[in-house]
N, C-alpha and C positions, 0 to 999 in steps of 0.2 A: 504493500500500500504506500502510495506517495505521501510524503510529509511536505505540505506546501510551504512550510517555514524552515526547511532544512536545505542548505546549500553545501555542496561538496567542493573541496579544493584538492587537486592532485599535484603533488610536488615531486620533483626528481629525487630530492633528498631533504629531510628536515635537519640534517647535520650540515647546514650551510646558512651563513648569516643572512644573505640576501633573500633566500627562499623563506627562511623563518620570519624575516621582516614582512614579506608579502603576506604570510599567513596571519601575523599579528595585526597588521593594519586592515586586512580583509575582515577579520573577526570584529575589529573595532567598528568598522563601518556598518557591517551587517547587523550587529547587535543593536546599533542605534536605530535600525529600521525594523527591529522585531524579528530578525532571522537568526538561526543558529548555523554554525559552520562546522562541518565534519572534515578533518584534515587527513589526507591519505598520502603515504610515502611510497613511490614506485621503486625506489632504490635504483634508479637509472635502468630499470628493466622495461623494455618495450612490451613484453608479454603481460607483465603485471599491470601496466598502464591500461592495456586493452581490456583486461578483466575488470579493472576498476570502472572504466567507462560503461561497460555492459551492466555491471551489478548496481552501480550507484544510480544509473538512470531509471532503475526500477522503483526507487523509493525517495530520491532527492528531487527537489523542484528544479534544480539547475546545477551546472558544474563549471568551475573555473579551473582550467587545465594549463599547467606549465609543462608543455608536452615535449616528449623525446621522439615522437613519431615522425617519420618522413612523409607519411600520408595517412589521412583519416579514411579508412574503408567504410563503405556505406552500411555494412552490417553491424557496426558497433553501437549505433544510437538510432532511436526513432528519428524520422525525417525532420520534424520541427522541434526537436528537443533543445531547450535553452543551454547554450554552451558558449563560453568565451575563452579564447586562447590568450595566454599571457607570456611574454618574453620570447617564446619560440612558437613558430606557426607552421604546422604540417600543411601539405597540399590537400585541398578538398574541393570537390565540385560544388559544395554547399557554400552559402554566404554566411561565414562565421566570423564575428568580430574578433579583432586582435588588438591587444594593448601592450605596449612595450617601448623600448628605446630604439633609436636608429643605431644599431650596433656597428654597422659598417662605418658610419660617420664618426661615431665615438672612438673606434679603433684608429681611424685615420687621424683624428685629432691627437690621440696619445702618441702614435708613431711619429707624426710630424713634430710634436713637441720634443721628443728625444733627438730627432735629427737636428732641430734647431740648437740643441745643446751639444751638438758635435758627434753624436752617435752615428755610426755607419754599419755596424755589425750587430743588428738587433735580433735577439732571440724572442720568439713568440710562443707563449703557452696559452692557446685560446680556450682551453677547457674541454670537458668531455660532453658530447651530446649523443645520447643513445639513438640508434636507428638511422642516422644520416651523417654523411661526411661533409655536407655543405655548411659553410660557416661564413656569415656576414663579416665577422671580425677578421678572418683571414683576407677577405676581399678588401676591407678597409686598410689593412696592413700593406698589402701589395700595392694598392692605389697610392698610398703615401710614399712608398719607396720609388715607384715609377715617376711620380711628380718631382722627386728630388734626385732623379737620375742615378738611383742606387739599384744595382741588379738584384733581382729576387732570387733567393736560393731556398728551395723548398725544404732543405735539410735544417733550416733555422726555424721551421714551424714544427713544434713538438706536441703531438696529440697524446693526451692521457687515454688509457685503456678502460678506466672506470672500475678496475679490479680492487685496488687498495684505496685508502683515503686520499683526498686531494693532497694533503701534506706529504704523505709517504711517496706517492707517485711523483710529485713535483720535485722532491729532494732527489729521488733516484734519477730522474731525467736530467736534472741540472748537473749532478755529480758525473754522470756518464758523458754528457756533452762536453763539459770543460776538460775532462780527462782525455778527450780525443785531441786536445790541443787547438781547437778552433778558436779564432779570435772573437770575443764577445765584449761589447762595450755598452750594451743596453739590453734590458729584459722587460717584457710586458707579460703580466700574468692575468689569469681570468678572475682572480679574487684576492682580497687582502691576505687571507689565510695562506694562500699559495705563495704570495710575495714574502710572507714571514718565513716560510720554509726555504725560499730561494736565498734569503739573507743568511740563514743559518748554514745552508749548503756552501755558498761561496765563501763564507767566513772560515769554514773548516778547511777550505782549499787555499786560504791566504789572500782572498780578495775582499774588497769592501765597497759598499755603496755610500755615497756616489763617486768616491775617489777612483775606483777601477771600473765599476759597472753601474750605470744609472738604471733606476727601477721605477716602473709605473704599474699599478694594479687597477682592478675594478672593484666597485661596491662601496668604498668609503665607510667601512665599519670601524668599530673601536680598535681593531687590530692596527689600522693605519696610523693611529695617533699614539698608541701604547708602545710600538716598536721603537728601536733606536738604530738608525735614524728613523724619523717618521716617514711614512710612505706616501708619495704622490699617488692620488687615486681618483678614478672616475666615479662621481656620485650619481647613481642611477635613479635616485628619487623613488624608492620602493613605496613610500606612502602614497604618492600621487598615482603610481601604477595600480596599486591595490584598490584605492578609492575609485578610480575610473573603471577598473574591471568590474567591480561590484555594482557601480552605477549602471553600466551597460547591461550587465546580466539581469538586473531588476527591470530594466526597460524591456528586455526580451521576454521576461516573465509576463509583463503587462501588454505584450503584443505591440509595443511601440517601435517605431523605426530607429535603427541604429546605423552608424557608419561602419565601413569595413575595417578601417585602420585608425588607431589612436596612438600618436607618437608622443611620448613623454620626454622632455629635454633632459640632457645630462649636464654635469658640471665637472670640469677638470680642477681638482683641488690640489694645488702645488705645495709640496713639502720638501723635506731635506733629501730624500732619496734620489731626486733628479736635479738637484741644484747645480 
């Protein structure tokens, strides 16, 4: 039986500050409107996410999905079921609203800033996305390199496998890359927590930020200010993303018209790691 006051939210991981913030602010917004929020962790599993979509649609009024799917197959949900994608957007023939940042533009801004600081050998850790290898962040990185006449080397884009925690995988990737003797003067990570792992890893190898390697991350969580040096980070504005996603979902519940895309602006917060 459907609970008309229950909304579900599917996250790739609750062990992530940005996703946890999305859940926090979504619950804040929905509770003010008289709704309850059920939070589900797919653990970066495409199959688990599909099962959640099928089962949650049976008893929840609507779903907010931070998806890892490359495509939303038609058999997962009833045709007019209220659904909003957040942050990541799978391909679908249906008209499903999406709320998030322009990740390509954000990464281009971060990469361009490091280039302005003199970096020419920038390592990118764009993060793990289940079910698809397509990454707007990689596109933004490549675009910034080309605009500044720096040759793109795909070996400088290091993808996580999503097997271990982000901290463990990030540390292992960085240690291995630097051990290969490749020149690195800048690193961009997918999260502040990953950046924290990067600083520990390069420190173990005798390198320091920003003296040897400049560093930028995404999310602007407390990790970015508590580390030493403090970390330059892209603030993705999770509060506005969550509020807008909830607002759009409630419009869908009420059969109101919505747009296809809602882009929430980001802010580059400059700190010591890139000075």
